[in-house]
C-alpha positions in Angstrom: -16.6 -13.1 -21.5 -19.4 -12.4 -19.2 -19.3 -8.9 -17.6 -20.3 -10.5 -14.2 -17.2 -12.7 -14.3 -14.9 -9.6 -14.6 -16.8 -7.9 -11.8 -16.5 -11.0 -9.6 -12.7 -11.2 -10.3 -12.3 -7.5 -9.4 -14.4 -7.9 -6.2 -12.3 -11.0 -5.1 -9.1 -9.0 -5.8 -10.2 -6.0 -3.8 -11.5 -8.3 -1.0 -8.1 -10.0 -0.7 -6.4 -6.6 -0.9 -8.5 -5.3 2.1 -7.8 -8.5 4.1 -4.0 -7.9 3.5 -4.4 -4.2 4.5 -6.3 -5.3 7.6 -3.6 -7.8 8.6 -0.9 -5.2 8.0 -2.8 -2.8 10.2 -3.0 -5.3 13.0 0.8 -6.1 12.7 2.0 -2.4 12.6 1.8 -1.8 16.4 3.9 -4.9 17.0 6.6 -3.5 14.7 8.8 -1.0 16.6 9.4 1.3 13.7 8.2 1.4 10.2 11.1 1.0 7.7 12.1 4.3 6.2 13.4 4.4 2.6 16.2 6.9 1.8 13.8 9.2 -0.1 11.4 9.6 2.8 11.1 13.1 4.3 11.4 13.4 8.1 11.6 16.7 9.9 11.9 17.0 13.7 11.9 20.3 15.5 11.2 20.4 19.2 8.0 18.5 19.9 6.9 18.7 16.2 7.5 15.8 13.8 6.6 15.8 10.1 7.0 12.6 8.2 6.2 12.2 4.5 7.0 8.8 2.9 7.8 10.1 -0.6 10.0 7.1 -1.7 7.5 4.7 -0.1 4.6 6.3 -2.0 6.5 6.1 -5.3 7.4 2.5 -4.7 3.8 1.6 -3.7 2.5 3.4 -6.8 4.9 1.5 -9.1 3.9 -1.8 -7.5 0.2 -1.2 -7.8 0.6 0.0 -11.4 2.4 -3.3 -12.2 -0.3 -5.4 -10.4 -3.2 -3.6 -12.2 -1.5 -3.8 -15.6 -1.0 -7.5 -15.1 -4.6 -7.9 -14.1 -5.8 -5.9 -17.0 -4.3 -8.4 -19.6 
């Protein structure tokens, strides 16, 4: 297979991914609160808030790993 074909497929995929991220970024302000998974860490003390989406990161990592492994075949 031509190496330019593989590069073209990868660029199309990343372009679609960026469009999806852009649309999600536009939609986020309209959503009142981002859904929190049970494993996400949220600490509130006074006027300080710390939020680390641990479960969301793990889920996103798993999803992207599956997508990239399917594209690699």
